[in-house]
C-alpha positions in Angstrom: -5.1 15.5 -0.9 -6.8 12.8 -3.0 -4.9 11.5 -6.0 -5.6 13.4 -9.2 -5.8 10.2 -11.3 -6.1 6.5 -10.4 -6.1 3.3 -12.5 -9.9 3.4 -12.5 -9.8 6.7 -14.3 -7.7 5.4 -17.2 -9.2 3.8 -20.3 -6.5 2.4 -22.6 -9.1 1.2 -25.2 -11.4 4.2 -25.5 -14.1 3.1 -28.0 -15.9 6.4 -28.4 -16.0 7.9 -31.9 -16.9 11.5 -31.1 -15.6 14.1 -28.7 -19.0 14.2 -26.9 -19.0 10.4 -26.5 -15.4 10.4 -25.3 -16.2 13.1 -22.7 -19.2 11.1 -21.5 -17.3 7.8 -21.3 -14.5 9.4 -19.2 -16.9 11.4 -17.1 -18.8 8.2 -16.2 -15.6 7.0 -14.7 -15.4 10.2 -12.6 -19.0 9.7 -11.4 -18.2 6.1 -10.4 -15.1 7.4 -8.5 -17.4 9.9 -6.7 -15.5 12.8 -8.2 -18.5 14.2 -10.2 -21.9 14.6 -8.6 -24.1 15.3 -11.6 -23.0 13.7 -15.0 -25.3 15.7 -17.3 -24.6 19.0 -15.5 -20.8 18.4 -15.7 -21.0 17.5 -19.4 -23.0 20.7 -20.1 -20.1 22.6 -18.5 -17.6 20.7 -20.6 -19.6 21.4 -23.8 -19.8 25.1 -22.9 -16.0 25.3 -22.5 -15.6 23.4 -25.8 -17.8 26.0 -27.5 -15.4 28.7 -26.5 -12.5 27.2 -28.3 -11.7 23.6 -29.6 -9.5 21.7 -27.1 -7.6 19.6 -29.7 -3.8 20.2 -29.9 -1.3 19.3 -32.6 0.4 16.0 -31.9 -2.8 13.9 -31.3 -3.9 15.4 -28.0 -7.4 16.3 -26.8 -7.8 18.1 -23.5 -11.5 18.8 -22.8 -11.7 20.6 -19.5 -13.7 22.9 -17.4 -14.5 24.3 -14.0 -17.8 23.0 -12.6 -19.8 23.1 -9.5 -20.6 19.5 -10.1 -17.0 18.4 -9.4 -16.2 17.5 -5.8 -12.4 17.2 -6.2 -9.9 18.1 -9.0 -9.8 15.0 -11.2 -8.2 13.8 -14.4 -9.4 10.9 -16.6 -7.3 9.6 -19.4 -8.4 7.7 -22.5 -6.4 6.3 -25.4 -8.2 5.9 -28.8 -7.0 3.5 -31.4 -9.0 5.2 -34.2 -8.6 8.8 -33.1 -11.2 11.4 -32.2 -11.7 14.8 -33.8 -11.2 17.6 -31.2 -10.6 20.3 -33.7 -6.8 20.2 -34.0 -5.4 21.3 -37.3 -3.3 18.1 -37.8 -6.1 15.7 -37.4 -7.7 13.4 -34.7 -6.5 13.0 -31.2 -5.6 9.6 -29.8 -4.6 10.8 -26.3 -7.6 12.3 -24.5 -7.4 14.0 -21.1 -10.6 15.0 -19.4 -9.8 17.6 -16.7 -12.4 18.5 -14.1 -11.8 21.3 -11.6 -14.2 22.4 -8.9 -15.5 26.0 -9.0 -13.4 26.7 -5.9 -10.4 24.4 -6.6 -7.4 24.9 -4.3 -4.0 26.0 -5.7 -2.2 22.8 -4.9 -4.4 20.7 -7.2 -4.4 23.3 -9.9 -0.6 23.5 -9.8 -0.5 19.7 -10.5 -2.8 20.2 -13.5 -0.7 23.0 -14.8 2.4 20.8 -14.5 0.7 18.0 -16.5 -0.1 20.5 -19.2 3.5 21.5 -19.5 4.6 17.8 -19.6 2.2 17.2 -22.6 4.7 19.3 -24.7 7.4 16.6 -24.0 7.3 14.1 -26.9 8.9 11.4 -24.7 6.1 11.7 -22.2 3.4 11.3 -24.8 5.3 8.4 -26.4 5.3 6.7 -23.1 1.5 7.2 -22.7 1.0 5.6 -26.2 3.2 2.7 -25.3 1.8 1.9 -21.8 -0.3 -1.2 -21.4 -1.1 -1.1 -17.7 -3.7 1.5 -16.4 -2.0 1.7 -13.0 1.4 2.4 -14.5 -0.1 5.0 -16.9 -1.9 6.7 -14.0 1.4 6.8 -12.0 3.2 8.2 -15.1 0.6 11.0 -15.4 0.9 11.8 -11.7 4.7 12.1 -12.1 5.4 9.1 -9.9 6.9 7.0 -12.7 9.9 8.1 -14.6 9.5 8.7 -18.3 11.3 5.8 -20.1 14.5 6.8 -21.8 14.3 6.9 -25.7 16.0 4.2 -27.6 19.8 4.5 -27.8 20.9 6.7 -30.7 23.9 6.2 -32.9 27.1 8.0 -31.9 26.6 10.6 -34.6 23.1 11.3 -33.6 23.9 11.5 -29.9 26.7 14.0 -30.3 26.0 17.2 -28.4 24.4 20.0 -30.3 26.1 23.3 -29.5 23.8 25.6 -27.6 22.6 28.7 -29.5 24.9 30.9 -27.4 28.0 28.7 -27.8 29.5 30.9 -30.4 32.8 32.7 -30.7 31.2 35.8 -29.2 30.3 34.3 -25.8 29.6 37.7 -24.4 26.8 38.6 -26.8 23.5 39.5 -25.2 20.7 37.2 -26.2 17.5 38.5 -27.7 15.0 38.8 -24.8 11.3 38.2 -24.9 8.7 38.4 -22.2 5.4 36.5 -22.8 2.0 36.2 -21.2 -0.2 33.2 -21.7 -3.8 32.7 -20.6 -6.9 30.8 -21.6 -10.6 30.9 -20.5 -10.3 28.2 -17.9 -6.7 28.8 -17.0 -5.9 25.1 -16.5 -4.3 23.6 -19.6 -3.7 25.8 -22.6 -2.2 28.5 -20.5 0.7 26.3 -19.3 1.2 24.4 -22.5 1.7 27.6 -24.4 4.2 28.8 -21.8 6.2 25.5 -22.1 6.0 25.6 -25.9 7.3 29.2 -26.1 10.1 28.5 -23.5 11.3 25.4 -25.4 11.2 27.2 -28.8 13.1 30.1 -27.3 15.8 27.8 -26.0 16.1 26.2 -29.4 16.5 29.6 -31.1 18.9 31.0 -28.6 16.3 33.5 -27.4 15.7 34.2 -23.7 12.0 33.8 -23.1 10.4 34.5 -19.8 6.7 33.7 -19.4 4.0 34.9 -17.1 1.2 32.4 -16.8 -2.1 34.1 -15.9 -3.9 30.9 -15.0 -5.9 29.2 -12.3 -2.8 28.0 -10.4 -1.8 31.6 -9.6 -0.7 34.8 -11.2 3.0 35.6 -10.4 3.9 38.8 -12.1 7.0 39.2 -14.1 9.7 41.3 -12.5 9.5 44.8 -13.8 13.3 44.7 -14.4 12.8 41.7 -16.6 10.1 43.5 -18.6 12.3 46.6 -18.9 15.2 44.6 -20.3 13.0 42.7 -22.8 13.4 43.4 -26.5 9.8 42.3 -27.4 6.6 41.0 -26.0 4.4 38.0 -26.9 0.8 37.7 -25.7 -0.7 34.3 -26.4 -4.1 34.6 -24.8 -7.9 34.1 -25.2 -8.9 36.2 -22.2 -7.9 39.8 -21.4 -4.2 40.2 -20.4 -4.0 41.6 -16.9 -2.1 44.8 -16.3 -1.4 45.6 -19.9 0.3 48.9 -19.2 3.4 47.1 -17.9 4.3 46.2 -21.5 4.1 49.6 -23.1 6.9 50.8 -25.4 7.8 47.3 -26.6 7.2 45.5 -29.9 4.2 43.2 -29.4 3.0 40.0 -31.0 -0.7 39.5 -30.0 -2.2 36.1 -30.8 -4.5 33.4 -29.4 -3.2 30.9 -26.9 -3.2 28.0 -29.4 -0.8 29.9 -31.6 1.6 29.9 -28.6 1.3 26.1 -28.4 1.4 25.2 -32.1 3.7 27.7 -33.7 6.0 29.3 -31.1 9.0 29.6 -33.4 7.0 31.7 -35.8 5.9 34.0 -33.0 9.5 34.4 -31.8 10.6 35.2 -35.3 7.8 37.7 -35.8 8.8 39.4 -32.5 12.4 39.7 -33.7 11.3 41.2 -37.0 9.1 43.8 -35.2 12.0 44.7 -32.9 14.3 45.1 -35.9 11.8 47.5 -37.5 11.4 49.5 -34.3 7.6 48.8 -34.1 6.3 50.0 -30.8 2.9 48.7 -29.8 0.1 51.0 -28.7 -1.0 49.2 -25.5 -4.4 50.4 -24.5 -5.7 50.7 -20.9 -8.0 47.7 -20.4 -8.5 44.4 -18.8 -8.6 43.7 -15.2 -6.1 46.2 -14.1 -5.5 48.4 -16.9 -3.4 51.0 -15.3 0.1 51.4 -16.5 2.4 49.6 -14.2 -0.7 48.3 -12.3 0.0 46.1 -9.3 -2.8 43.7 -8.5 -3.4 40.0 -8.0 -1.0 37.8 -6.2 2.2 39.6 -5.3 0.6 43.0 -5.2 0.7 43.2 -1.5 4.4 44.2 -1.7 3.5 47.4 -3.6 3.1 50.7 -2.0 -0.5 51.4 -0.8 -0.9 54.4 -3.1 0.1 52.3 -6.1 -2.4 49.5 -5.1 -5.2 52.0 -4.5 -4.6 53.5 -7.9 -4.7 50.1 -9.5 -8.0 49.2 -7.8 -9.7 52.4 -8.9 -8.4 51.9 -12.5 -9.7 48.4 -12.6 -13.2 49.7 -11.9 -12.9 52.6 -14.4 -11.7 50.3 -17.2 -14.7 48.1 -16.9 -17.0 51.1 -16.6 -15.8 52.7 -19.8 -17.7 50.4 -22.3 -21.0 51.1 -20.5 -20.2 54.8 -20.6 -19.5 54.7 -24.3 -22.5 52.7 -25.3 -25.0 54.4 -23.0 -23.7 57.9 -23.5 -23.6 57.7 -27.3 -27.1 56.3 -27.4 -28.4 59.1 -25.2 -26.5 61.7 -27.4 -28.0 60.2 -30.5 -31.5 60.3 -29.0 -31.0 64.0 -28.3 -29.8 64.6 -31.9 -33.0 63.0 -33.2 -35.6 64.1 -30.7 -34.2 67.0 -28.8 -33.3 67.2 -25.1 -37.0 67.0 -24.0 -37.0 63.4 -25.2 -35.6 62.5 -21.8 -39.0 63.1 -20.3 -40.8 60.8 -22.8 -43.1 58.0 -21.7 -41.7 54.4 -21.5 -41.5 52.9 -24.9 -42.7 49.6 -23.4 -46.1 51.3 -23.0 -46.1 53.8 -25.9 -44.1 53.2 -29.2 -45.2 54.2 -32.7 -43.1 52.7 -35.4 -43.5 55.6 -37.8 -42.6 58.4 -35.4 -39.0 59.6 -35.0 -39.8 60.7 -31.5 -40.6 57.1 -30.5 -37.2 55.9 -31.9 -35.4 58.8 -30.1 -37.2 57.8 -26.9 -36.2 54.2 -27.5 -32.5 55.1 -27.9 -32.7 57.4 -24.9 -34.2 54.7 -22.6 -31.7 52.0 -23.8 -28.8 54.4 -23.2 -30.2 55.4 -19.8 -30.5 51.7 -18.9 -26.8 51.2 -19.8 -25.9 54.3 -17.7 -27.8 52.8 -14.8 -25.0 50.2 -14.6 -22.1 52.8 -14.3 -21.9 53.0 -10.5 -22.5 49.3 -9.8 -20.0 48.2 -12.4 -17.5 50.7 -11.1 -17.9 49.4 -7.5 -18.0 45.8 -8.6 -14.8 45.9 -10.5 -12.9 48.0 -7.9 -13.7 45.2 -5.5 -12.7 42.6 -8.1 -9.4 44.3 -8.6 -8.8 44.0 -4.8 -10.0 40.5 -4.0 -10.9 38.8 -7.3 -14.2 37.1 -8.2 -15.6 36.6 -4.6 -15.7 40.4 -4.3 -17.9 41.0 -7.4 -21.3 40.4 -5.6 -20.7 42.7 -2.6 -19.2 45.2 -4.9 -22.2 45.3 -7.2 -24.6 45.3 -4.3 -22.7 48.3 -2.7 -22.8 50.2 -6.0 -26.5 49.6 -6.4 -27.1 50.9 -2.8 -24.9 54.0 -3.6 -27.5 54.8 -6.3 -30.4 54.2 -3.9 -29.1 56.6 -1.3 -28.1 59.2 -4.0 -24.4 58.8 -3.2 -23.6 58.6 -6.9 -20.1 58.2 -8.4 -18.3 58.9 -5.1 -20.5 56.3 -3.4 -19.6 53.7 -6.0 -15.9 54.4 -5.3 -16.3 53.9 -1.6 -18.6 50.9 -2.0 -16.1 49.1 -4.2 -13.2 49.8 -1.7 -15.3 48.6 1.2 -16.4 45.4 -0.6 -12.8 44.6 -1.6 -11.6 45.2 2.0 -14.3 43.1 3.6 -13.7 40.2 1.2 -9.9 40.4 1.8 -10.5 40.3 5.5 -12.8 37.2 5.2 -10.3 35.4 3.0 -7.7 35.7 5.8 -9.9 33.7 8.2 -8.7 30.0 8.3 -11.5 27.6 7.4 -11.8 23.8 7.3 -10.9 22.1 4.1 -14.5 20.9 3.6 -15.7 24.6 3.4 -13.1 25.8 0.9 -15.2 24.9 -2.1 -18.2 26.9 -1.0 -16.4 29.9 0.4 -16.0 31.9 -2.9 -19.5 31.1 -4.2 -21.7 31.2 -1.1 -20.1 32.2 2.2 -18.0 35.1 1.1 -20.6 36.8 -1.1 -23.3 36.3 1.6 -21.3 37.7 4.5 -19.6 40.5 2.5 -22.9 41.7 0.9 -24.5 41.9 4.3 -21.6 43.9 5.8 -21.3 46.2 2.8 -25.0 46.8 2.6 -25.1 47.7 6.3 -22.2 50.2 5.9 -23.7 51.8 2.8 -27.2 52.2 4.1 -26.5 53.1 7.7 -23.0 54.4 8.1 -21.4 56.1 5.1 -24.1 56.4 2.4 -25.7 59.7 3.6 -22.4 61.6 4.3 -21.2 60.7 0.8 -24.5 61.7 -0.7 -24.1 65.1 0.9 -20.5 65.4 -0.5 -21.8 64.4 -3.9 -24.4 67.1 -3.8 -21.8 69.7 -2.7 -19.6 68.7 -5.6 -22.5 69.1 -8.0 -23.3 72.6 -6.7 -19.7 73.6 -7.0 -19.6 72.5 -10.7 -22.8 74.4 -11.4 -21.3 77.5 -9.9 -18.1 77.4 -11.9 -17.5 80.6 -13.9 -14.7 82.9 -15.1 -11.2 82.2 -13.8 -12.3 79.2 -11.7 -13.6 77.4 -14.7 -10.5 78.2 -16.8 -8.2 76.9 -14.0 -10.2 73.6 -13.8 -9.9 73.3 -17.6 -6.1 73.7 -17.4 -5.9 71.0 -14.7 -8.1 68.6 -16.6 -6.1 69.2 -19.8 -2.8 68.5 -18.1 -4.2 65.3 -16.6 -5.6 64.0 -19.9 -2.3 64.5 -21.7 0.3 63.5 -19.0 0.0 59.8 -19.4 -2.3 59.5 -22.5 -4.6 56.7 -21.3 -2.8 56.1 -18.0 -4.0 56.6 -14.4 -4.2 60.4 -14.4 -5.9 60.4 -17.8 -8.5 57.9 -16.5 -9.1 59.8 -13.2 -9.9 63.0 -15.2 -12.1 61.0 -17.6 -13.9 59.2 -14.7 -14.5 62.6 -13.0 -16.1 63.9 -16.2 -18.2 60.8 -16.8 -19.4 60.7 -13.2 -21.1 64.1 -13.8 -23.1 62.7 -16.8 -25.1 60.3 -14.6 -26.9 63.4 -13.3 -26.0 66.1 -15.9 -25.8 69.8 -15.0 -24.4 72.8 -16.9 -21.1 72.5 -14.9 -20.7 68.8 -15.5 -21.4 69.1 -19.2 -18.6 71.8 -19.5 -16.2 69.4 -17.7 -17.0 66.6 -20.1 -16.4 68.9 -23.1 -13.1 70.1 -21.8 -11.9 66.5 -21.0 -12.7 65.2 -24.5 -11.2 68.2 -26.3 -8.0 68.0 -24.3 -7.8 64.2 -24.9 -7.9 64.7 -28.7 -4.9 67.0 -28.7 -1.9 64.5 -28.3 -2.6 62.3 -31.3 -3.7 65.2 -33.5 -0.5 67.2 -32.6 1.7 64.2 -33.4 -0.1 63.6 -36.6 0.4 67.3 -37.6 4.0 67.3 -36.5 4.9 64.2 -38.6 3.2 66.0 -41.6 4.9 69.4 -41.4 8.4 68.2 -40.3 8.8 64.7 -41.5 12.6 64.6 -41.2 12.4 64.9 -37.4 10.7 61.5 -37.2 11.5 58.0 -38.1 9.7 56.1 -40.9 7.8 54.1 -38.3 6.8 57.3 -36.5 5.6 58.9 -39.7 3.4 55.8 -40.4 2.0 56.1 -36.8 1.4 59.7 -37.5 -1.0 58.9 -40.4 -3.0 56.6 -38.1 -3.0 59.3 -35.3 -5.2 61.6 -37.4 -8.0 59.1 -37.1 -7.3 58.2 -33.5 -7.2 61.8 -32.4 -10.4 62.7 -34.3 -12.0 59.8 -32.5 -10.8 60.8 -29.0 -8.4 57.9 -28.6 -5.6 59.6 -26.7 -3.5 56.4 -26.8 -2.6 57.2 -30.4 0.2 59.4 -29.2 1.8 56.7 -27.0 4.4 55.5 -29.5 5.7 59.0 -29.8 5.8 59.5 -26.1 7.5 56.2 -25.5 10.3 57.0 -28.0 10.9 60.6 -26.8 9.1 61.3 -23.6 11.1 64.4 -22.5 10.1 66.3 -25.6 6.7 64.9 -26.5 4.9 64.7 -23.1 5.6 68.4 -22.0 4.5 69.6 -25.5 1.2 67.8 -25.5 0.5 68.7 -21.9 0.9 72.4 -22.8 -1.5 71.9 -25.8 -4.0 70.0 -23.7 -3.9 72.8 -21.0 -4.6 75.4 -23.7 -7.5 73.4 -25.1 -9.1 72.6 -21.7 -8.9 76.3 -20.6 -10.4 77.6 -23.9 -13.2 75.0 -23.8 -14.2 76.1 -20.3 -13.8 79.8 -21.2 -16.0 79.4 -24.2 -18.7 77.6 -22.2 -18.7 74.5 -24.4 -20.8 71.6 -23.2 -21.0 68.0 -24.2 -23.6 65.3 -23.3 -21.7 62.4 -25.0 -18.9 60.7 -23.1 -17.0 59.7 -26.3 -17.0 60.1 -30.0 -14.5 63.0 -30.9 -15.5 65.0 -33.9 -18.3 62.6 -34.7 -20.4 64.1 -31.9 -19.7 67.7 -32.6 -23.3 68.4 -33.6 -24.2 67.5 -30.0 -21.7 70.0 -28.5 -22.7 73.4 -27.2 -20.8 76.1 -29.1 -19.4 73.7 -31.6 -17.3 76.2 -33.6 -15.6 77.5 -30.5 -15.1 74.0 -29.4 -13.2 73.1 -32.6 -11.3 76.3 -32.3 -10.1 75.3 -28.8 -9.0 71.9 -30.1 -7.2 73.5 -33.1 -5.4 76.0 -30.8 -4.1 73.3 -28.4 -3.0 71.1 -31.3 -1.0 74.0 -32.9 0.6 74.8 -29.6 1.6 71.2 -29.0 2.8 70.7 -32.5 4.9 73.9 -32.4 6.5 72.9 -29.1 7.4 69.3 -30.2 8.8 70.5 -33.5 10.8 73.2 -31.7 12.2 70.8 -29.1 13.0 68.0 -31.6 14.6 70.6 -34.0 16.8 71.9 -31.2 17.9 68.4 -30.4 18.7 67.7 -34.0 20.8 70.9 -34.3 22.8 69.9 -31.2 23.2 66.3 -32.1 24.3 66.9 -35.8 27.4 69.1 -36.6 26.7 71.7 -39.2 29.1 70.1 -41.8 27.3 66.8 -41.5 23.8 68.2 -41.5 23.3 67.7 -45.2 24.3 64.0 -45.1 22.4 63.4 -41.9 19.2 64.8 -43.4 18.9 61.7 -45.5 19.0 59.5 -42.5 15.7 59.3 -40.7 17.4 57.9 -37.7 18.9 61.3 -36.8 15.7 62.1 -35.0 16.6 59.6 -32.2 20.2 60.5 -31.6 19.9 62.5 -28.5 
């Protein structure tokens, strides 16, 4: 492995006056060292990364960095500026400039070295040694970790006296406040690890136990679930989506950018403690790479049960598909509201558009929404594959999803295509290759071979059987009537309310949305039942906190006010804080309410063409008054049950002679 930095890549008298000039000067040294193949192309990638977020840090440090196909080997160049260069840090110019260049397919060993450097930059003795160094070779060795950091000047006896640790108190058995944190940045090379180091150091100084999961380029090692379970609060310091958000549900959460984790860690820790003291429970949505609760993906996921991993892969695809569903479906629904259902047969607006005609605008909305809907199956397949095998699997996943549409395999075809693509890429990744090929494997070899294999399987082997199954499922939905429809409504209602945004909820929602790609009367009834049932949990909790305030804590009552809006908007996650605090009473109650609503919606024959929107798309619902009646009935059932169960607990937990005094204490609601 070539050295990350050499004396030729060190400039102790950097004369550049701007960050662009500094990057060019250091990049020229990389070109001379044959580490960068195209100077202008590489600098364009550096500038693109800089545009995402300034790379200046407090303490006089600038760390411009990027991944680039123009980098042949992971490389670091260092420059020291006497005048200082503005890299956007709040405390002023930077005098220590690190230009980090990583290839598009950088190996983990080099990236681990880069992450280690990022952590060392938080050590003031290390940066002081860099400022004092006068020999490029010594400075390069110091950065590589081959030279020890000089000891600071001897302190006075008073100053050198040991400072008692935060836990060296009379109560040596006291349990420390525990925080779990996640740090991540767009490139995953520097800020990710600097934030982790900063939070860990601040926690040590405050007597707080901080455990950090770095979701960076050098790997993604998940926190032990037991560590998360013991934690009192969570900190996310990130500029890209946190993976597997569902693991952190039910905890107080501080959610900030990665730079806040670097520059003000003590403030974040203090805020986390305050939220924990107030009992604030974050509503963690399903989203990101692997948005399922307790998802298991990425490195380390191989140890999970196959069923758990399969669920995670599917939820990854669904979570990325949902924004396309919402945008496309609502645009189509709006077009129907303006121009009627026949607007779907209008001519292309590219050939025929009249500015003054509402029908033209309706046709425009319909065709934009239809274009967004056209991505549903490819996106589903692509991100299922991504959840299994990361970025190299995206291309074969998207290709397989597109072929699923071509052969009329639909939503089921997308599921199978995504799983096939992920499996093929995982198999290819296990084949040992020469070091010279590693750089092109993820960007050329793997997508090429995997796309060809997945395309063959989808066109020739599995596509037509899946298309036949899809057709049979569509015919079954169209034939639903009477008791069969009601039973399906009950099942969908239970699934929507069991985990409130979790895997079962997403499976039911994905089943409904899949039918909208080729809508029939049966699939529109399913969509209506799913959305109606999904509105029940937050609406029930909002109503319960209104009619029986004393059964809920102050925080829960505040969450209840927000739940009115969340429930009306079909955001089932609005009930999660209540379920996390009292799952044995809340979850069965809302499931019963959801089952009632789903059954009534199907029995009433309500239909829905929009995949989202809550009460805001009621004008687009078939049998709207009966639909609202179904939602109201389920909400009342869930509210009555949760009030009954919480009231029974309160009666058992509080003796009769203490009931009057306890009524004044809102904490009574959480005694059992």
